[in-house]
C-alpha positions in Angstrom: 33.3 -35.0 -56.4 34.9 -38.0 -54.7 32.6 -41.0 -53.9 33.5 -40.2 -50.5 33.0 -35.8 -50.1 29.4 -34.4 -49.3 27.2 -33.7 -52.5 27.4 -30.1 -53.7 24.7 -27.6 -52.7 21.8 -27.5 -55.5 17.8 -26.4 -55.4 17.0 -29.4 -57.1 14.5 -32.3 -55.5 16.2 -35.2 -53.6 16.3 -38.5 -55.7 17.8 -41.0 -53.4 18.4 -43.1 -56.1 21.0 -41.0 -57.8 22.6 -39.6 -54.8 26.2 -40.5 -54.3 27.9 -41.9 -51.0 29.6 -39.6 -48.7 30.5 -39.2 -45.0 29.7 -37.3 -42.2 32.3 -37.8 -39.5 32.1 -41.4 -38.4 29.2 -42.3 -40.6 29.0 -43.6 -44.4 26.4 -42.4 -45.8 24.7 -44.3 -49.0 21.5 -42.8 -49.7 20.3 -44.8 -52.5 19.8 -48.2 -50.2 18.8 -45.2 -47.3 21.8 -47.0 -45.4 23.8 -45.3 -42.8 27.0 -47.4 -41.5 28.9 -46.7 -38.3 31.7 -48.7 -36.9 30.8 -51.5 -39.1 26.9 -51.5 -37.9 24.3 -50.7 -40.7 21.3 -49.1 -40.4 18.1 -48.3 -42.3 16.5 -44.8 -42.2 13.3 -43.5 -43.6 13.2 -42.3 -46.9 12.4 -38.6 -46.1 14.7 -38.5 -43.3 17.1 -39.6 -45.6 15.9 -36.7 -47.9 16.6 -34.0 -45.5 20.1 -35.3 -44.6 20.8 -35.1 -48.0 19.4 -31.5 -48.4 21.2 -30.5 -45.5 24.7 -31.8 -46.3 23.9 -30.4 -49.9 24.5 -26.6 -48.2 28.1 -27.4 -46.8 27.4 -25.5 -43.9 24.8 -23.1 -45.2 21.4 -22.5 -43.7 18.7 -24.2 -45.2 15.3 -22.5 -45.0 12.0 -24.5 -44.4 10.6 -23.7 -47.5 13.9 -25.0 -49.3 13.5 -28.4 -47.5 9.8 -28.5 -48.4 10.6 -27.8 -51.9 13.5 -30.5 -52.0 12.4 -33.1 -50.2 8.5 -32.6 -50.3 8.4 -31.6 -53.8 6.7 -28.3 -52.8 3.8 -29.7 -51.4 2.2 -28.5 -48.4 3.1 -30.0 -45.2 3.2 -28.8 -41.4 6.0 -28.0 -39.7 5.7 -31.0 -37.3 6.9 -33.3 -40.6 10.2 -31.1 -40.3 10.7 -31.1 -37.1 10.4 -35.0 -37.0 13.0 -35.4 -39.4 15.3 -33.1 -37.6 14.7 -35.0 -34.6 15.6 -38.1 -36.2 19.0 -37.1 -37.4 20.0 -35.5 -33.9 19.2 -39.1 -33.2 21.3 -40.6 -35.9 24.3 -37.9 -35.2 24.4 -39.5 -31.4 27.7 -41.1 -31.8 27.6 -42.0 -27.9 29.7 -41.3 -24.9 28.6 -37.4 -25.2 30.3 -37.3 -29.3 28.5 -36.4 -32.3 29.1 -37.2 -36.1 27.4 -34.0 -37.1 25.5 -31.3 -35.3 21.9 -29.4 -36.8 21.4 -26.1 -35.7 18.6 -24.5 -35.5 18.3 -20.8 -36.8 15.4 -19.4 -35.4 12.6 -18.7 -37.5 14.4 -19.3 -40.6 15.8 -23.1 -41.2 18.7 -25.5 -40.1 22.4 -25.5 -40.7 24.3 -29.3 -40.7 28.0 -28.6 -39.4 30.4 -31.7 -39.8 32.6 -32.9 -37.4 35.7 -34.0 -38.5 34.9 -33.7 -41.8 37.4 -36.2 -43.5 37.1 -38.7 -46.3 37.3 -42.0 -45.2 37.1 -45.6 -46.9 33.9 -47.4 -46.6 33.8 -50.2 -44.1 32.3 -53.5 -43.8 28.9 -54.0 -44.2 27.1 -55.8 -41.5 23.8 -57.5 -41.0 21.1 -54.7 -41.1 19.8 -53.4 -37.9 17.2 -50.7 -37.5 17.8 -47.4 -35.5 16.4 -47.1 -31.9 13.5 -44.7 -31.8 13.0 -42.4 -29.0 9.8 -42.1 -27.9 7.9 -38.8 -28.2 5.5 -38.0 -25.6 1.8 -37.5 -27.1 -1.1 -36.7 -24.8 -4.6 -36.5 -25.8 -5.6 -33.4 -24.7 -8.1 -31.1 -26.5 -6.7 -27.7 -27.2 -3.0 -26.9 -28.7 -2.1 -24.8 -26.1 -2.9 -27.1 -23.6 -0.1 -29.6 -25.7 2.3 -26.6 -25.9 2.5 -26.3 -21.9 2.2 -29.7 -20.9 5.3 -30.7 -23.4 7.1 -27.8 -22.5 6.6 -28.4 -18.5 7.1 -32.1 -18.6 10.4 -32.3 -20.7 11.9 -29.3 -18.9 11.0 -30.6 -15.3 12.0 -33.9 -16.0 15.4 -33.9 -18.1 18.9 -33.0 -16.4 20.4 -29.8 -16.5 22.2 -28.4 -19.5 25.7 -26.9 -19.7 25.2 -23.3 -20.6 27.4 -21.0 -22.6 27.6 -18.4 -20.3 29.8 -17.8 -17.3 26.5 -18.4 -14.8 24.6 -21.4 -16.6 21.3 -21.2 -17.4 18.4 -22.7 -15.1 17.3 -26.3 -15.9 13.4 -25.1 -16.0 14.5 -21.4 -18.0 12.6 -20.9 -20.9 11.6 -18.3 -23.4 8.5 -18.8 -25.5 9.3 -16.8 -29.0 6.8 -14.7 -31.1 4.5 -17.3 -32.9 4.3 -17.3 -36.7 1.3 -16.3 -38.2 0.8 -18.2 -41.4 -3.0 -17.4 -41.5 -4.3 -16.1 -44.8 -6.5 -13.6 -43.3 -5.1 -10.1 -43.5 -5.7 -9.4 -39.9 -5.2 -12.9 -37.8 -1.8 -11.9 -36.6 -3.2 -10.7 -33.5 -4.7 -14.0 -33.1 -1.1 -15.8 -33.0 0.3 -13.2 -31.0 -3.1 -13.8 -28.5 -2.4 -17.5 -28.3 1.7 -17.3 -27.6 0.9 -14.5 -24.9 -1.8 -17.2 -23.0 0.4 -19.9 -23.3 3.5 -17.6 -22.1 0.7 -16.5 -19.2 0.2 -20.0 -17.5 3.6 -21.2 -17.9 4.5 -17.9 -16.0 2.1 -19.0 -13.0 4.0 -22.1 -12.2 6.8 -21.5 -9.6 9.0 -24.2 -10.2 9.8 -22.5 -13.8 11.3 -19.7 -14.7 9.9 -17.9 -17.7 11.1 -15.0 -19.9 8.6 -12.2 -20.6 7.0 -11.9 -23.9 8.6 -8.3 -24.2 11.8 -9.5 -23.9 11.3 -12.7 -25.8 10.2 -10.5 -28.9 13.1 -8.2 -28.6 15.3 -11.1 -29.0 13.7 -12.8 -31.4 13.4 -9.9 -33.8 17.1 -9.8 -34.1 19.3 -12.1 -36.4 20.7 -15.3 -35.1 20.6 -18.7 -34.3 18.5 -20.0 -31.2 21.9 -20.3 -28.8 21.8 -16.6 -29.5 18.3 -15.9 -28.3 19.2 -18.0 -25.6 22.5 -16.6 -24.1 20.7 -13.1 -24.5 17.8 -14.4 -22.6 19.7 -16.5 -20.1 17.6 -19.5 -20.8 17.8 -22.9 -21.6 14.9 -23.7 -23.6 12.6 -22.4 -26.3 9.4 -22.8 -27.4 8.8 -21.7 -31.2 5.3 -22.0 -32.8 3.1 -21.1 -35.5 -0.6 -20.6 -35.9 -2.8 -20.7 -39.0 -6.8 -20.0 -38.6 -9.2 -20.8 -41.6 -13.1 -20.7 -40.8 -14.0 -22.3 -37.6 -10.9 -24.2 -37.4 -7.5 -23.1 -36.3 -3.7 -25.5 -36.6 -1.3 -24.8 -33.8 2.2 -26.3 -34.4 4.9 -25.9 -31.2 7.9 -27.4 -30.8 10.0 -27.5 -27.6 13.7 -26.8 -28.2 16.9 -28.0 -25.8 19.1 -25.0 -26.5 22.5 -26.3 -25.7 22.4 -29.3 -27.9 19.9 -27.7 -30.5 17.4 -31.0 -29.9 13.7 -30.5 -30.3 12.7 -32.4 -27.3 8.8 -32.4 -28.4 7.3 -31.0 -31.7 3.7 -31.6 -32.9 0.8 -30.3 -34.9 -2.3 -29.8 -33.5 -5.8 -29.1 -35.8 -8.6 -28.0 -33.5 -12.3 -26.5 -33.9 -12.0 -22.6 -32.7 -14.3 -23.5 -30.0 -11.7 -26.1 -28.6 -9.3 -22.8 -28.1 -11.7 -21.8 -25.3 -11.5 -25.1 -23.0 -7.4 -24.8 -23.1 -7.2 -24.0 -19.4 -8.8 -26.9 -18.2 -6.8 -29.2 -20.8 -3.5 -27.5 -19.4 -4.5 -28.0 -15.6 -4.7 -31.4 -16.3 -2.2 -32.1 -18.6 0.4 -30.4 -16.1 -0.4 -32.3 -13.1 0.0 -35.6 -15.2 3.2 -34.4 -16.5 4.8 -32.6 -13.5 3.6 -35.5 -10.6 3.4 -33.3 -7.8 5.8 -30.2 -9.2 2.6 -28.0 -9.5 0.9 -26.7 -6.4 -2.9 -27.2 -5.9 -3.6 -23.4 -5.8 -1.2 -23.1 -9.2 -3.2 -26.0 -10.6 -6.7 -24.0 -9.6 -5.5 -21.0 -11.2 -4.3 -22.0 -14.5 -7.3 -24.5 -14.8 -9.8 -21.5 -14.8 -11.3 -21.5 -18.3 -11.9 -17.2 -18.9 -15.4 -17.6 -21.0 -17.5 -19.9 -22.9 -18.2 -17.8 -25.9 -15.7 -17.9 -28.5 -16.8 -14.2 -30.0 -15.8 -12.6 -26.5 -12.8 -14.6 -26.4 -11.6 -13.9 -29.9 -12.4 -9.9 -29.1 -10.5 -10.4 -25.7 -7.3 -11.6 -27.7 -7.6 -8.7 -29.7 -7.7 -6.2 -26.8 -4.9 -8.4 -25.2 -2.6 -7.7 -27.9 -3.6 -3.9 -28.6 -2.7 -3.5 -25.0 0.4 -5.1 -25.1 1.9 -2.1 -27.4 2.4 0.4 -24.9 1.2 3.4 -26.5 -1.8 5.6 -25.8 -4.0 5.0 -29.5 -3.5 1.4 -29.1 -4.7 1.5 -25.2 -7.7 3.6 -26.6 -8.4 1.1 -29.4 -8.0 -1.8 -27.0 -10.6 -0.1 -24.5 -13.1 -0.2 -27.6 -12.8 -3.9 -28.3 -12.8 -5.3 -24.7 -15.8 -3.2 -24.1 -17.4 -5.5 -27.0 -16.0 -8.4 -25.3 -18.2 -8.0 -21.8 -20.9 -7.1 -23.6 -21.2 -10.4 -25.7 -20.0 -12.1 -22.1 -20.7 -9.6 -19.0 -19.4 -12.4 -16.9 -15.9 -12.5 -18.4 -13.4 -11.5 -15.7 -10.4 -11.4 -17.4 -11.4 -9.1 -20.1 -13.0 -6.7 -17.3 -9.5 -7.1 -15.6 -7.6 -6.2 -18.8 -9.8 -3.2 -19.4 -9.5 -1.7 -15.8 -5.7 -1.8 -16.4 -5.8 -0.3 -19.3 -7.9 2.6 -18.0 -5.6 2.5 -15.0 -2.5 3.0 -17.3 -4.4 6.0 -19.1 -5.4 7.5 -15.8 -1.5 7.8 -14.3 -0.2 11.2 -14.9 -3.2 12.2 -18.0 -5.3 15.1 -18.3 -7.7 12.6 -18.2 -7.0 11.1 -14.9 -10.7 11.4 -13.4 -12.3 10.0 -16.7 -9.9 7.0 -16.8 -9.7 6.6 -13.0 -13.7 6.3 -12.9 -13.7 3.9 -15.6 -10.8 1.5 -14.2 -12.9 1.6 -10.7 -16.1 0.6 -12.5 -14.4 -2.2 -14.6 -12.7 -3.6 -11.7 -15.9 -3.6 -9.6 -17.7 -5.9 -12.5 -14.5 -8.4 -12.8 -14.1 -8.7 -8.8 -18.3 -9.5 -8.7 -17.4 -12.0 -11.6 -14.2 -13.6 -10.1 -12.4 -12.0 -7.3 -10.0 -14.9 -7.0 -8.8 -14.7 -10.3 -4.9 -13.7 -10.3 -5.4 -11.1 -13.3 -8.3 -9.7 -11.2 -6.1 -9.3 -8.1 -3.2 -7.8 -10.6 -5.7 -5.2 -11.7 -6.7 -4.3 -8.3 -3.1 -3.6 -7.4 -2.2 -1.6 -10.1 -5.3 0.8 -9.9 -4.4 1.3 -6.3 -0.7 2.4 -7.4 -1.6 3.9 -10.5 -5.3 5.3 -9.7 -5.8 5.7 -6.2 -1.9 6.0 -5.4 -2.3 4.2 -2.3 1.2 2.6 -1.9 0.4 0.4 0.7 -2.9 -1.0 0.1 -1.3 -1.4 -3.7 1.9 -3.5 -2.3 -0.2 -5.9 -0.5 -2.3 -6.5 -3.3 0.8 -7.3 -5.6 2.7 -9.0 -3.3 -0.2 -11.4 -3.3 -0.3 -11.6 -6.8 3.9 -12.3 -6.9 3.2 -15.2 -4.7 0.5 -16.6 -7.2 2.3 -15.4 -10.4 6.2 -15.4 -9.6 7.4 -15.1 -13.3 5.4 -11.8 -13.9 7.7 -9.0 -14.8 5.2 -6.2 -14.8 4.2 -7.1 -11.2 8.1 -7.2 -10.1 8.6 -3.8 -11.7 5.8 -2.4 -10.2 7.0 -3.6 -6.9 10.1 -2.0 -7.7 8.7 1.0 -8.1 5.9 0.9 -5.0 8.5 0.1 -2.4 10.6 2.9 -3.6 7.9 5.3 -2.6 7.1 3.3 0.5 10.9 4.2 1.2 12.0 0.6 1.4 14.7 0.6 -1.0 16.5 -2.7 -0.4 13.3 -4.4 -1.3 12.9 -2.1 -4.2 16.6 -3.0 -5.5 15.5 -6.9 -5.0 12.3 -6.9 -6.9 13.9 -4.5 -9.7 17.2 -7.1 -10.1 14.5 -10.1 -10.0 12.6 -8.5 -13.1 15.6 -7.9 -15.0 16.3 -11.6 -14.8 13.2 -12.1 -16.6 12.6 -8.9 -18.6 16.4 -8.5 -19.4 16.0 -6.9 -22.8 13.8 -3.8 -21.8 15.6 -0.7 -21.4 13.4 1.2 -18.3 14.4 -2.3 -15.8 17.7 -1.3 -16.1 17.4 2.7 -16.0 14.8 2.2 -13.2 17.5 0.2 -10.9 20.0 2.5 -11.7 18.1 5.6 -10.5 17.1 3.3 -7.4 20.8 3.1 -6.8 21.4 6.5 -7.4 19.1 7.2 -4.5 20.7 4.9 -2.0 24.1 6.8 -3.0 25.7 3.6 -4.1 27.0 5.2 -7.6 29.8 2.2 -7.8 26.5 -0.1 -7.9 24.6 2.7 -10.4 27.5 2.5 -12.4 27.8 -1.3 -12.7 24.2 -1.5 -13.4 24.5 0.9 -16.2 27.4 -0.9 -17.7 25.8 -4.1 -17.8 22.8 -2.1 -19.6 25.2 -0.8 -21.9 27.0 -4.0 -22.9 23.3 -4.9 -24.4 22.6 -1.5 -25.8 26.5 -0.2 -26.6 26.4 4.0 -27.0 22.6 4.3 -26.1 22.0 7.7 -25.2 19.8 7.3 -22.2 22.2 5.0 -20.5 25.2 7.3 -21.0 23.6 10.4 -20.0 22.5 8.4 -16.6 26.1 7.5 -16.2 27.4 11.3 -16.7 25.2 11.8 -14.0 26.4 8.9 -11.7 30.0 10.1 -12.3 29.3 14.0 -12.0 27.6 12.9 -8.7 31.1 10.9 -7.6 33.0 14.1 -8.8 34.7 12.1 -11.6 34.7 15.3 -13.8 37.2 13.9 -16.2 35.7 10.2 -17.0 32.3 12.7 -17.2 34.2 14.6 -20.0 34.9 11.9 -21.8 31.6 10.5 -22.2 30.2 14.1 -23.0 32.6 14.5 -26.2 31.4 11.2 -27.4 27.5 12.0 -27.4 26.1 12.4 -30.6 22.9 13.8 -29.8 21.2 17.2 -30.9 22.8 20.2 -29.5 19.1 21.2 -28.3 18.6 17.7 -26.7 17.4 18.3 -22.9 19.9 15.4 -21.7 22.7 16.7 -23.3 22.1 20.3 -22.6 21.9 19.6 -18.6 25.1 17.3 -18.4 27.1 19.9 -20.3 25.5 22.9 -17.8 26.6 20.5 -14.6 30.0 19.8 -16.3 30.5 23.4 -16.9 29.2 24.3 -13.6 31.0 22.2 -11.5 34.7 22.8 -13.0 33.8 26.3 -12.7 34.1 27.2 -16.2 31.7 29.8 -16.7 33.1 31.9 -19.4 33.5 28.3 -21.5 30.0 27.3 -20.4 28.5 30.8 -21.6 29.9 30.8 -24.6 28.6 27.5 -25.3 24.9 27.9 -24.3 24.8 31.2 -26.1 25.8 29.6 -29.6 23.2 27.0 -28.9 20.9 29.8 -28.2 21.7 31.8 -31.2 21.0 28.3 -33.6 18.3 27.4 -35.7 17.5 24.4 -33.7 17.1 26.6 -30.6 14.7 29.2 -32.5 12.6 25.9 -34.0 12.1 24.7 -30.4 9.2 24.2 -28.3 8.6 27.2 -26.0 9.3 25.4 -22.9 12.7 23.8 -23.9 13.9 27.3 -25.0 12.8 28.8 -21.6 14.8 26.0 -19.8 17.6 27.1 -22.0 17.4 30.5 -21.3 17.2 29.7 -17.4 20.4 28.1 -17.8 22.2 30.7 -20.3 21.1 33.5 -17.7 22.9 31.5 -15.0 26.0 32.0 -16.7 25.7 35.3 -17.8 25.2 35.8 -13.8 28.6 34.0 -13.3 30.4 36.1 -15.5 29.2 39.9 -14.4 26.6 40.4 -17.1 23.7 41.4 -14.6 21.6 43.3 -17.4 21.9 40.3 -19.8 21.1 37.7 -17.1 17.8 39.7 -16.2 16.7 39.9 -19.6 17.5 35.9 -20.2 15.4 35.4 -16.9 12.5 37.2 -17.9 12.5 35.9 -21.6 12.8 32.4 -19.9 9.4 33.1 -17.7 7.6 34.4 -20.7 8.3 31.1 -22.4 7.5 28.9 -19.7 4.4 30.2 -18.1 1.9 29.5 -20.7 3.0 25.8 -20.0 1.6 26.2 -16.8 -1.9 27.0 -17.9 -2.1 23.3 -19.5 -0.4 21.8 -16.5 -0.8 23.7 -13.3 0.9 21.2 -11.1 3.7 19.9 -13.3 6.5 20.2 -10.8 9.3 20.3 -14.0 7.6 23.1 -15.2 7.3 25.2 -11.4 10.7 24.6 -10.6 12.3 26.2 -13.6 9.8 29.2 -13.4 10.9 29.7 -9.1 14.7 29.1 -10.3 14.1 32.3 -12.8 12.4 34.3 -10.3 15.1 33.5 -7.9 17.5 35.1 -10.4 15.7 38.2 -10.6 15.8 38.2 -6.4 11.9 38.1 -6.4 11.8 35.8 -3.4 7.9 36.1 -2.8 7.4 34.8 -6.5 9.8 32.2 -6.5 9.3 30.8 -3.0 5.3 30.6 -3.9 6.4 28.2 -7.0 8.6 25.8 -5.4 6.5 25.2 -2.3 3.8 24.3 -4.7 6.2 21.9 -5.8 6.7 20.5 -2.2 3.3 20.6 -1.2 2.4 18.3 -4.3 5.2 16.0 -2.9 5.3 16.0 1.0 8.6 14.0 1.9 6.1 12.2 4.5 4.3 10.9 2.0 6.6 9.9 -1.0 10.3 9.6 -0.4 11.2 9.5 -4.0 9.5 12.9 -5.4 9.2 14.5 -1.9 13.0 14.2 -1.8 13.3 16.0 -4.9 10.8 18.6 -4.2 12.6 19.3 -1.0 15.9 19.5 -2.5 14.7 21.7 -5.7 13.7 24.2 -2.6 17.0 24.1 -1.0 18.7 25.4 -4.2 16.3 28.2 -4.2 16.7 29.1 -1.1 20.3 29.2 -1.4 20.0 31.3 -4.4 17.8 33.6 -2.8 21.1 33.8 0.3 18.1 32.2 3.0 21.1 30.5 4.5 19.3 29.1 7.7 16.6 27.5 5.7 18.5 26.0 3.4 21.2 24.6 5.6 18.4 23.4 7.7 17.1 21.7 4.6 20.0 20.2 3.4 20.8 18.8 6.7 17.4 16.9 6.6 17.9 15.3 3.5 21.3 13.8 4.1 19.5 12.1 6.9 17.4 10.7 4.5 18.0 8.2 1.3 18.4 10.2 -2.0 20.6 11.5 -4.7 22.2 14.3 -2.9 25.9 13.7 -2.5 28.5 15.9 -0.4 30.6 16.2 -3.8 27.2 18.2 -5.1 27.3 20.4 -2.3 30.9 21.1 -2.7 30.8 21.7 -6.6 27.4 22.8 -7.2 27.5 26.6 -7.8 23.8 27.2 -6.4 25.1 26.6 -3.1 27.6 29.1 -3.3 25.9 31.6 -0.8 25.9 28.8 1.9 29.9 28.5 1.8 31.6 29.6 4.8 28.7 28.7 7.4 30.0 26.3 9.7 27.4 24.1 9.2 27.3 23.5 5.7 31.0 23.2 5.9 30.5 20.3 8.5 28.2 18.7 5.4 30.8 19.1 3.1 33.3 17.6 5.2 31.3 14.7 6.3 31.2 11.4 4.8 28.3 10.7 2.4 26.0 8.8 4.2 24.8 5.3 2.6 20.7 5.6 1.8 18.5 4.3 4.2 16.3 1.1 3.8 
């Protein structure tokens, strides 16, 4: 090794006295005397900072974990993350060569460690040694606040709001006030303490999200991005943010240590980092501390109403707050079993503190989610109302209580006007809440406010970009507006995130079929890698065969599927659904007897499902289709009229449109021209996914062909959806 080459990588502790000199860019490094020379000017740096520099340089561009740094530079002693962060901060100051240049770069690898990359790493002769000077120290703000969460929010808001706009790696620059809070590491020795770290992170994010001058990425997307390997820059690029918060939580006994660091991603600079050791009781007072710290740091950047909202102290009881954090993390998993467990935990919290409005609100929301579309709607609906009543009585002005009120009006009461009004008020107070935006997008659809729905859904995606349902909901809404070009663009944007994801591919196939782009749909269908009996795959092929009038080919395909072991092992309703499709293809290939047997088999398989779900329109409709195939008009109309009664178009433009469209199909199959055409004329004047291409290609409308009224519908240009 030459005197001026970087040291070779080793796992041995860094002993500065024995380290050879080396160069990084325009810097000459002399570890043994802790000196760095640039342009003839000599600087003395701290021993620990020099040790970290040597350890990173030894790696020759490889990633060095935090644990490795502790072993090499601290002899394996227990040290806080803030100590490492401070050294990295100092080294980045050292790397700054002025004029926008740098002697080296240190890249943060999320939740792993660091990588040093030299700039122009060529061997250089040592320049003359000048008089010793001391490197300038940048002041790191430290505010005396009473809890760790307050420190995090203070640092985040002050640095983000007061520093300049960073250059972004993507075509669309990330907003200077955009931020993502990554999941906090749980460093506690207690096996069940992971919820505490997750809850602290969630509470920090919630308070940041109430500040309108910030753009805060949702917890779910931040978790998705952090779960994938990659650098902070890659995570930030995926989330579209300029700043990242990382942290860790270690709880032991009645104390907690919270480590946090705020990183400006474009420069990979640690803007601020600190360790906080607090009593658990201090965690309960963080809201007031946060409010005071933000008001001081932002100097007018926070409104009085925002200040009042984030200064709220939820409870004075530590046990109740701990249970609330458990319930919060359980509810965030979005599955029924966890929701049920969350209810039990939250009930314990409010039993300890009956005035705990935040816990009552979360309890009401959890019951409301379970009530939505479930067989226990009445039980959970009543419980949701009871919990909401307690929350309103305790603190009706709390944003979380108003959120619960709005979601209950949507999920339980189905009062869309009242839900819209309530959630718009919440959005004004809590602008970065992606759940509110998504709910408003859904509610505006129910009210027929399609343009407003799309605005909310697009805004939701900016805050929650890595949640698939946000993208599919937007695409479906664009489909209802008959804007298939925008729908496909939205699906392509999602496919760029999730290449080959079946839900997205199937939805794109549906959009292409609605436009009559059957060749493009063929190409996507050929690439599907789903089980042959998958409902989405079956329907995509059914439409393709039907629209191309390839009835013989379709019949052969579905007969092979019908005779397969996968079909025989499938659930009864799924087999009945396939039987309806097969019976239609047998009808269209002249096998009337085979078709009748298959229709009856389908009905026998599907009818038992109505015993469990008598108002399920997805069960009622194929049964009505099967009876129409048998020519049983009275029975077919009884089932399909029940679907329309469940979803009146005047009350629900979304499900109501689909119900009337399904009825039109049944009427056409039965040869009821006047009624079918009247329904289709009505639908073409509404907002919904019916297009003239579908009228032209769908065989179920064959009984209407030749009627001048129907031909005029086909000849007309598909009207855009109404707003």
